[in-house]
C-alpha positions in Angstrom: -10.0 43.1 193.1 -8.3 46.0 191.3 -8.6 49.5 192.1 -10.2 50.0 188.6 -12.8 47.4 189.4 -13.6 49.0 192.6 -13.9 52.3 191.0 -16.4 51.0 188.4 -18.6 49.8 191.4 -18.2 53.3 193.2 -19.1 54.9 189.8 -22.0 52.8 189.2 -23.6 53.7 192.7 -22.9 57.3 192.3 -24.8 57.2 189.1 -27.7 55.6 190.7 -28.0 57.9 193.5 -27.1 61.1 191.4 -29.4 60.6 188.5 -28.5 64.1 187.0 -24.8 63.5 187.1 -23.2 62.8 183.7 -21.1 59.5 183.7 -18.2 61.7 182.3 -18.1 63.8 185.4 -17.5 60.7 187.6 -13.6 60.7 187.6 -11.3 59.5 190.4 -10.3 63.1 191.5 -13.7 64.5 191.9 -15.6 64.5 195.3 -19.1 63.6 195.8 -19.7 67.2 197.2 -18.5 68.4 193.8 -20.9 66.1 192.2 -23.7 67.6 194.2 -24.1 64.8 196.6 -25.5 66.0 200.1 -24.8 64.2 203.4 -27.7 61.8 202.8 -26.5 60.9 199.2 -23.1 60.4 200.5 -24.0 58.0 203.2 -26.2 56.3 200.7 -23.5 55.9 198.1 -21.1 54.6 200.8 -23.4 52.0 202.2 -24.4 50.9 198.7 -20.7 50.4 197.9 -19.9 48.5 201.0 -22.9 46.2 200.5 -22.0 45.4 196.9 -18.3 44.7 197.9 -19.6 42.7 201.0 -17.2 44.9 203.3 -17.9 45.9 206.8 -15.5 48.7 207.8 -15.9 51.5 210.4 -17.5 54.6 208.9 -14.9 56.7 210.6 -12.3 55.4 208.1 -14.4 56.9 205.4 -14.5 60.4 207.1 -11.2 61.9 205.8 -11.8 60.8 202.1 -11.8 63.8 200.0 -12.5 62.3 196.5 -13.4 59.1 194.8 -9.8 58.0 194.6 -9.5 58.2 198.2 -12.6 56.1 198.8 -11.2 53.5 196.3 -7.9 53.3 198.1 -9.5 52.7 201.4 -11.9 50.0 199.9 -9.1 48.4 198.1 -6.9 48.3 201.4 -9.9 46.5 203.2 -10.2 44.0 200.2 -6.8 43.1 200.9 -5.0 45.1 198.3 -2.5 46.3 200.7 -1.5 49.7 201.5 -2.4 52.7 199.3 0.4 54.0 197.0 
């Protein structure tokens, strides 16, 4: 699965949870906090993405992620995409 495909899954889940966010605002460099997500929203989005991608990874690996691109990179690595650039 490509990073772009993973990003589209992440974006869809962000838009499902944060219904007031414009799709144009969901770009790789933005953080969930910048989009207005509280801690419950962030967990809900992360868990929904992991479920959609059928991934089981320790939540601690998501702790240091600062933006959506970082999340995509972690997910890509766990889906067998190798190391992040």
